[in-house]
C-alpha positions in Angstrom: 78.0 145.2 61.9 74.2 145.3 62.1 72.9 148.6 60.5 69.8 148.5 62.6 71.9 148.6 65.8 73.3 152.0 66.8 77.1 152.2 67.1 77.4 152.9 70.8 80.7 154.3 72.1 81.9 152.2 75.0 82.2 153.8 78.4 85.8 154.6 79.5 86.9 153.1 82.9 88.0 155.8 85.3 90.4 153.5 87.1 93.3 151.4 85.9 92.1 147.8 85.8 95.3 146.5 87.5 96.2 148.9 90.2 92.8 150.7 90.6 94.5 154.2 90.3 92.1 156.9 89.1 92.6 157.7 85.5 90.8 160.3 83.3 89.5 159.0 79.9 92.1 161.1 78.1 95.0 159.8 80.2 96.4 156.3 80.7 98.9 154.3 78.7 96.5 151.8 77.1 92.8 151.8 76.3 91.0 148.9 74.7 87.4 147.9 74.2 86.0 144.9 76.2 82.3 144.1 76.2 80.5 147.5 76.8 83.4 149.4 78.3 86.8 150.8 77.5 89.5 149.2 79.7 92.2 151.5 81.0 95.8 150.6 82.0 97.8 153.5 83.5 101.4 152.5 83.0 103.9 150.0 81.6 104.0 148.0 84.9 100.2 147.5 84.8 100.3 146.7 81.1 102.9 143.9 81.8 100.8 142.6 84.8 97.7 142.5 82.6 99.5 140.7 79.8 100.7 138.1 82.2 97.2 137.3 83.7 94.4 139.1 81.8 91.6 136.9 83.2 92.5 137.8 86.7 91.9 141.5 85.9 89.0 141.2 83.4 86.8 139.6 86.1 87.5 142.4 88.5 84.9 144.9 89.5 86.2 148.5 89.7 85.5 150.5 92.8 82.8 153.0 92.3 83.3 156.6 93.6 81.5 157.4 96.8 78.2 159.1 96.4 76.9 161.9 98.6 74.3 159.5 100.1 77.2 157.2 101.3 78.3 159.7 103.9 
């Protein structure tokens, strides 16, 4: 670890990477760091799907919540 670089906490995803269900940062079955974010998987089924084909899901963009300007 480089002491001149601050230890930045990764941002938690607010959706399960597999099924895209909304998940709060303190919920979810599995959280693990990937690049600059904390991946969230919500349940055993999504965990199993992720383990089978991780590259399919790691390249996925999560849906962003709608903003007031989108309406």
